[in-house]
LUMMARDREN-551131 format. One record per atom (N, C-alpha, C, O, CB): residue in three letters; x, y, z. Coordinates in nm, 3 decimals, decimal comma, m for minus. Glycine has a CB too. Layout:
<pavexs>
['Ala' [X Y Z]] ...
</pavexs>
This chain:
<pavexs>
['Met' [11,610 12,192 11,045]] ['Met' [11,580 12,194 11,217]] ['Met' [11,510 12,327 11,201]] ['Met' [11,390 12,323 11,232]] ['Met' [11,735 12,198 11,346]] ['Arg' [11,548 12,422 11,167]] ['Arg' [11,511 12,596 11,153]] ['Arg' [11,386 12,584 11,130]] ['Arg' [11,316 12,653 11,204]] ['Arg' [11,582 12,696 11,029]] ['Asn' [11,312 12,498 11,026]] ['Asn' [11,189 12,505 10,974]] ['Asn' [11,107 12,471 11,092]] ['Asn' [11,021 12,542 11,145]] ['Asn' [11,168 12,418 10,853]] ['Phe' [11,158 12,317 11,136]] ['Phe' [11,099 12,261 11,246]] ['Phe' [11,088 12,324 11,384]] ['Phe' [11,011 12,279 11,468]] ['Phe' [11,158 12,155 11,258]] ['Lys' [11,169 12,430 11,406]] ['Lys' [11,117 12,527 11,517]] ['Lys' [11,025 12,614 11,504]] ['Lys' [10,949 12,640 11,598]] ['Lys' [11,202 12,599 11,561]] ['Arg' [11,015 12,678 11,375]] ['Arg' [10,900 12,762 11,337]] ['Arg' [10,772 12,692 11,330]] ['Arg' [10,665 12,738 11,369]] ['Arg' [10,923 12,824 11,211]] ['Val' [10,785 12,609 11,291]] ['Val' [10,689 12,477 11,271]] ['Val' [10,608 12,435 11,422]] ['Val' [10,492 12,400 11,443]] ['Val' [10,799 12,332 11,217]] ['Met' [10,693 12,449 11,488]] ['Met' [10,623 12,436 11,639]] ['Met' [10,608 12,545 11,748]] ['Met' [10,560 12,543 11,861]] ['Met' [10,695 12,339 11,710]] ['Leu' [10,661 12,629 11,683]] ['Leu' [10,625 12,772 11,763]] ['Leu' [10,461 12,823 11,688]] ['Leu' [10,377 12,880 11,758]] ['Leu' [10,779 12,917 11,724]] ['Val' [10,444 12,803 11,586]] ['Val' [10,325 12,827 11,536]] ['Val' [10,232 12,732 11,562]] ['Val' [10,114 12,765 11,551]] ['Val' [10,332 12,846 11,415]] ['Val' [10,273 12,565 11,609]] ['Val' [10,158 12,485 11,654]] ['Val' [10,139 12,540 11,807]] ['Val' [10,030 12,584 11,841]] ['Val' [10,189 12,312 11,642]] ['Ile' [10,234 12,536 11,887]] ['Ile' [10,235 12,585 12,064]] ['Ile' [10,148 12,776 12,031]] ['Ile' [10,051 12,795 12,105]] ['Ile' [10,490 12,600 12,156]] ['Ile' [10,172 12,863 11,960]] ['Ile' [10,101 13,004 11,962]] ['Ile' [9,936 12,933 11,908]] ['Ile' [9,837 12,992 11,952]] ['Ile' [10,194 13,147 11,827]] ['Leu' [9,910 12,802 11,809]] ['Leu' [9,763 12,804 11,729]] ['Leu' [9,698 12,739 11,929]] ['Leu' [9,609 12,789 11,997]] ['Leu' [9,742 12,639 11,520]] ['Leu' [9,765 12,649 11,955]] ['Leu' [9,741 12,597 12,071]] ['Leu' [9,677 12,690 12,205]] ['Leu' [9,560 12,684 12,241]] ['Leu' [9,864 12,542 12,097]] ['Ile' [9,780 12,775 12,267]] ['Ile' [9,739 12,870 12,306]] ['Ile' [9,642 12,968 12,279]] ['Ile' [9,598 13,025 12,379]] ['Ile' [9,806 12,900 12,314]] ['Val' [9,583 13,014 12,134]] ['Val' [9,496 13,060 12,081]] ['Val' [9,350 13,008 12,083]] ['Val' [9,239 13,060 12,092]] ['Val' [9,541 13,068 11,985]] ['Leu' [9,408 12,858 12,066]] ['Leu' [9,247 12,745 12,090]] ['Leu' [9,191 12,742 12,223]] ['Leu' [9,074 12,743 12,261]] ['Leu' [9,274 12,564 12,065]] ['Ala' [9,312 12,737 12,290]] ['Ala' [9,251 12,714 12,467]] ['Ala' [9,236 12,901 12,507]] ['Ala' [9,227 12,956 12,617]] ['Ala' [9,423 12,603 12,613]] ['Thr' [9,236 12,928 12,440]] ['Thr' [9,167 13,091 12,484]] ['Thr' [9,010 13,087 12,438]] ['Thr' [8,906 13,086 12,503]] ['Thr' [9,255 13,246 12,384]] ['Val' [9,039 13,085 12,290]] ['Val' [8,876 13,093 12,267]] ['Val' [8,777 12,977 12,326]] ['Val' [8,654 12,976 12,336]] ['Val' [8,851 13,092 12,107]] ['Val' [8,868 12,886 12,357]] ['Val' [8,759 12,795 12,441]] ['Val' [8,706 12,864 12,577]] ['Val' [8,592 12,894 12,613]] ['Val' [8,832 12,645 12,487]] ['Phe' [8,874 12,884 12,657]] ['Phe' [8,771 12,949 12,783]] ['Phe' [8,666 13,062 12,765]] ['Phe' [8,555 13,037 12,812]] ['Phe' [8,859 13,012 12,891]] ['Val' [8,684 13,190 12,702]] ['Val' [8,613 13,255 12,648]] ['Val' [8,448 13,182 12,611]] ['Val' [8,347 13,186 12,683]] ['Val' [8,698 13,294 12,544]] ['Leu' [8,461 13,134 12,509]] ['Leu' [8,330 13,017 12,504]] ['Leu' [8,243 12,944 12,588]] ['Leu' [8,120 12,932 12,583]] ['Leu' [8,361 12,925 12,458]] ['Glu' [8,335 12,891 12,672]] ['Glu' [8,284 12,861 12,816]] ['Glu' [8,259 12,949 12,922]] ['Glu' [8,203 12,874 13,002]] ['Glu' [8,361 12,787 12,872]] ['Asn' [8,263 13,051 12,971]] ['Asn' [8,271 13,142 13,075]] ['Asn' [8,190 13,229 12,982]] ['Asn' [8,257 13,323 12,939]] ['Asn' [8,421 13,190 13,137]] ['Gln' [8,074 13,226 12,941]] ['Gln' [7,954 13,352 12,913]] ['Gln' [7,908 13,385 13,024]] ['Gln' [7,868 13,499 12,998]] ['Gln' [7,824 13,320 12,827]] ['Gln' [7,888 13,370 13,117]] ['Gln' [7,827 13,466 13,268]] ['Gln' [7,882 13,554 13,269]] ['Gln' [8,005 13,551 13,266]] ['Gln' [7,840 13,425 13,415]] ['Pro' [7,802 13,686 13,275]] ['Pro' [7,776 13,760 13,332]] ['Pro' [7,844 13,840 13,482]] ['Pro' [7,775 13,825 13,583]] ['Pro' [7,686 13,713 13,324]] ['Val' [7,919 13,888 13,491]] ['Val' [7,976 13,976 13,617]] ['Val' [8,001 14,089 13,625]] ['Val' [8,044 14,158 13,532]] ['Val' [8,074 13,950 13,659]] ['Ser' [7,967 14,140 13,782]] ['Ser' [7,963 14,276 13,783]] ['Ser' [8,093 14,330 13,858]] ['Ser' [8,049 14,343 13,972]] ['Ser' [7,831 14,322 13,848]] ['Leu' [8,180 14,355 13,862]] ['Leu' [8,310 14,383 13,936]] ['Leu' [8,321 14,509 14,007]] ['Leu' [8,303 14,613 13,944]] ['Leu' [8,421 14,381 13,845]] ['Val' [8,359 14,516 14,174]] ['Val' [8,357 14,657 14,233]] ['Val' [8,492 14,637 14,255]] ['Val' [8,539 14,526 14,279]] ['Val' [8,258 14,701 14,366]] ['Phe' [8,593 14,790 14,245]] ['Phe' [8,716 14,744 14,284]] ['Phe' [8,747 14,941 14,335]] ['Phe' [8,742 15,047 14,272]] ['Phe' [8,828 14,639 14,129]] ['Leu' [8,772 14,910 14,450]] ['Leu' [8,794 15,060 14,495]] ['Leu' [8,675 15,127 14,523]] ['Leu' [8,706 15,196 14,620]] ['Leu' [8,863 15,143 14,394]] ['Gly' [8,567 15,148 14,500]] ['Gly' [8,435 15,192 14,490]] ['Gly' [8,404 15,213 14,335]] ['Gly' [8,309 15,277 14,290]] ['Gly' [8,416 15,323 14,577]] ['Trp' [8,532 15,126 14,243]] ['Trp' [8,519 15,198 14,096]] ['Trp' [8,421 15,052 14,031]] ['Trp' [8,473 14,941 14,042]] ['Trp' [8,718 15,238 13,995]] ['Ser' [8,284 15,063 13,969]] ['Ser' [8,212 14,948 13,942]] ['Ser' [8,221 14,947 13,841]] ['Ser' [8,213 15,063 13,799]] ['Ser' [8,097 14,926 13,975]] ['Ala' [8,244 14,832 13,718]] ['Ala' [8,269 14,799 13,610]] ['Ala' [8,115 14,724 13,551]] ['Ala' [8,055 14,629 13,600]] ['Ala' [8,403 14,714 13,620]] ['Pro' [8,089 14,790 13,455]] ['Pro' [7,942 14,754 13,379]] ['Pro' [7,970 14,593 13,386]] ['Pro' [8,088 14,559 13,396]] ['Pro' [7,915 14,828 13,190]] ['Glu' [7,869 14,491 13,379]] ['Glu' [7,859 14,337 13,388]] ['Glu' [7,897 14,310 13,230]] ['Glu' [7,843 14,354 13,129]] ['Glu' [7,690 14,270 13,443]] ['Leu' [8,011 14,223 13,245]] ['Leu' [8,092 14,162 13,140]] ['Leu' [8,087 14,004 13,182]] ['Leu' [8,041 13,955 13,286]] ['Leu' [8,253 14,228 13,135]] ['Ser' [8,134 13,953 13,094]] ['Ser' [8,143 13,772 13,100]] ['Ser' [8,285 13,759 13,156]] ['Ser' [8,383 13,819 13,111]] ['Ser' [8,130 13,674 12,924]] ['Val' [8,285 13,686 13,243]] ['Val' [8,377 13,622 13,315]] ['Val' [8,485 13,574 13,239]] ['Val' [8,563 13,514 13,313]] ['Val' [8,322 13,527 13,382]] ['Ala' [8,528 13,577 13,098]] ['Ala' [8,624 13,532 13,075]] ['Ala' [8,682 13,674 13,024]] ['Ala' [8,784 13,671 12,954]] ['Ala' [8,616 13,408 12,995]] ['Val' [8,623 13,796 13,054]] ['Val' [8,669 13,922 13,000]] ['Val' [8,764 13,964 13,057]] ['Val' [8,866 14,000 12,997]] ['Val' [8,589 14,017 12,998]] ['Pro' [8,744 13,969 13,237]] ['Pro' [8,843 14,020 13,351]] ['Pro' [8,946 13,934 13,366]] ['Pro' [9,050 13,965 13,425]] ['Pro' [8,782 14,035 13,488]] ['Val' [8,928 13,837 13,322]] ['Val' [9,030 13,664 13,356]] ['Val' [9,144 13,680 13,238]] ['Val' [9,256 13,629 13,236]] ['Val' [8,910 13,464 13,313]] ['Ile' [9,087 13,762 13,147]] ['Ile' [9,196 13,727 12,981]] ['Ile' [9,267 13,910 13,014]] ['Ile' [9,381 13,946 12,986]] ['Ile' [9,049 13,698 12,739]] ['Leu' [9,183 13,977 13,065]] ['Leu' [9,263 14,127 13,109]] ['Leu' [9,355 14,123 13,182]] ['Leu' [9,462 14,172 13,145]] ['Leu' [9,194 14,224 13,177]] ['Ala' [9,342 14,066 13,306]] ['Ala' [9,442 14,041 13,456]] ['Ala' [9,590 13,954 13,384]] ['Ala' [9,708 13,977 13,411]] ['Ala' [9,333 13,904 13,610]] ['Leu' [9,536 13,856 13,293]] ['Leu' [9,674 13,796 13,245]] ['Leu' [9,726 13,879 13,150]] ['Leu' [9,848 13,864 13,147]] ['Leu' [9,667 13,655 13,184]] ['Leu' [9,693 13,950 13,080]] ['Leu' [9,765 14,035 12,998]] ['Leu' [9,822 14,116 13,033]] ['Leu' [9,939 14,122 12,995]] ['Leu' [9,720 14,081 12,926]] ['Ile' [9,763 14,232 13,133]] ['Ile' [9,839 14,295 13,297]] ['Ile' [9,944 14,255 13,321]] ['Ile' [10,051 14,315 13,311]] ['Ile' [9,779 14,263 13,433]] ['Gly' [9,915 14,096 13,373]] ['Gly' [10,042 14,071 13,438]] ['Gly' [10,156 14,024 13,313]] ['Gly' [10,277 14,019 13,337]] ['Gly' [10,017 13,947 13,559]] ['Met' [10,105 13,995 13,194]] ['Met' [10,233 13,966 13,086]] ['Met' [10,291 14,064 13,055]] ['Met' [10,386 14,047 12,979]] ['Met' [10,207 13,911 12,958]] ['Met' [10,267 14,178 13,091]] ['Met' [10,329 14,317 13,042]] ['Met' [10,404 14,389 13,236]] ['Met' [10,512 14,445 13,254]] ['Met' [10,145 14,448 12,944]] ['Ile' [10,321 14,363 13,318]] ['Ile' [10,418 14,380 13,450]] ['Ile' [10,523 14,278 13,467]] ['Ile' [10,633 14,321 13,499]] ['Ile' [10,337 14,373 13,585]] ['Gly' [10,511 14,159 13,451]] ['Gly' [10,607 14,083 13,516]] ['Gly' [10,773 14,072 13,428]] ['Gly' [10,877 14,037 13,483]] ['Gly' [10,529 13,935 13,533]] ['Pro' [10,761 14,108 13,301]] ['Pro' [10,871 14,121 13,219]] ['Pro' [10,894 14,267 13,250]] ['Pro' [11,016 14,281 13,258]] ['Pro' [10,849 14,081 13,064]] ['Leu' [10,853 14,342 13,264]] ['Leu' [10,850 14,497 13,319]] ['Leu' [10,925 14,511 13,492]] ['Leu' [11,011 14,591 13,527]] ['Leu' [10,655 14,551 13,324]] ['Leu' [10,862 14,407 13,573]] ['Leu' [10,955 14,430 13,646]] ['Leu' [11,105 14,355 13,685]] ['Leu' [11,173 14,382 13,784]] ['Leu' [10,890 14,442 13,727]] ['Gly' [11,137 14,245 13,575]] ['Gly' [11,217 14,206 13,546]] ['Gly' [11,322 14,283 13,460]] ['Gly' [11,436 14,235 13,465]] ['Gly' [11,174 14,119 13,516]] ['Trp' [11,310 14,364 13,402]] ['Trp' [11,372 14,459 13,315]] ['Trp' [11,447 14,551 13,503]] ['Trp' [11,551 14,545 13,568]] ['Trp' [11,216 14,570 13,172]] ['Ile' [11,333 14,613 13,512]] ['Ile' [11,411 14,723 13,616]] ['Ile' [11,467 14,674 13,741]] ['Ile' [11,518 14,758 13,815]] ['Ile' [11,314 14,836 13,666]] ['Val' [11,464 14,507 13,791]] ['Val' [11,562 14,430 13,900]] ['Val' [11,697 14,443 13,789]] ['Val' [11,807 14,478 13,832]] ['Val' [11,503 14,230 13,954]] ['Ser' [11,679 14,418 13,677]] ['Ser' [11,798 14,365 13,574]] ['Ser' [11,890 14,499 13,582]] ['Ser' [12,009 14,502 13,612]] ['Ser' [11,738 14,324 13,388]] ['Phe' [11,797 14,624 13,545]] ['Phe' [11,873 14,740 13,522]] ['Phe' [11,971 14,793 13,651]] ['Phe' [12,087 14,831 13,650]] ['Phe' [11,769 14,847 13,483]] ['Arg' [11,871 14,778 13,766]] ['Arg' [11,941 14,812 13,859]] ['Arg' [12,046 14,743 13,951]] ['Arg' [12,106 14,776 14,053]] ['Arg' [11,870 14,851 13,910]] ['Arg' [12,041 14,641 13,877]] ['Arg' [12,182 14,524 13,888]] ['Arg' [12,295 14,585 13,855]] ['Arg' [12,391 14,613 13,927]] ['Arg' [12,183 14,389 13,786]] ['Lys' [12,276 14,606 13,730]] ['Lys' [12,345 14,637 13,641]] ['Lys' [12,462 14,812 13,692]] ['Lys' [12,578 14,849 13,677]] ['Lys' [12,221 14,641 13,514]] ['Gln' [12,320 14,874 13,763]] ['Gln' [12,391 15,017 13,790]] ['Gln' [12,478 14,992 13,906]] ['Gln' [12,586 15,049 13,893]] ['Gln' [12,283 15,145 13,826]] ['Lys' [12,462 14,905 14,045]] ['Lys' [12,508 14,919 14,119]] ['Lys' [12,660 14,894 14,131]] ['Lys' [12,697 14,788 14,080]] ['Lys' [12,441 14,879 14,172]] ['Pro' [12,767 14,981 14,197]] ['Pro' [12,897 14,923 14,147]] ['Pro' [12,925 14,804 14,244]] ['Pro' [12,860 14,762 14,340]] ['Pro' [13,025 15,038 14,147]] ['Pro' [13,072 14,751 14,177]] ['Pro' [13,081 14,601 14,270]] ['Pro' [13,076 14,666 14,406]] ['Pro' [13,060 14,777 14,455]] ['Pro' [13,244 14,491 14,250]] ['Arg' [13,097 14,551 14,440]] ['Arg' [13,156 14,555 14,637]] ['Arg' [13,292 14,515 14,668]] ['Arg' [13,335 14,401 14,655]] ['Arg' [13,069 14,432 14,750]] ['Leu' [13,370 14,631 14,715]] ['Leu' [13,510 14,531 14,735]] ['Leu' [13,506 14,484 14,920]] ['Leu' [13,484 14,543 15,026]] ['Leu' [13,696 14,651 14,686]] ['Val' [13,537 14,361 14,882]] ['Val' [13,547 14,308 15,009]] ['Val' [13,689 14,305 15,067]] ['Val' [13,708 14,259 15,180]] ['Val' [13,491 14,178 15,006]] 
</pavexs>
């Protein structure tokens, strides 16, 4: 059973990597982004999208950790 879980995890990771590679290969059009006056160099569409995905994947768990940490810090209310 443990080996089955490992195999399934590897298969899922490989599918995600494959989907990412296909996404990058299908979105090679150059695009220039401007954000708050800062202009980025022309990159393929996939680069900013994947960067946004990775940043979101880091920010989401961080915010969840902060919320759970704050809930543990508050003393219980007496009703």
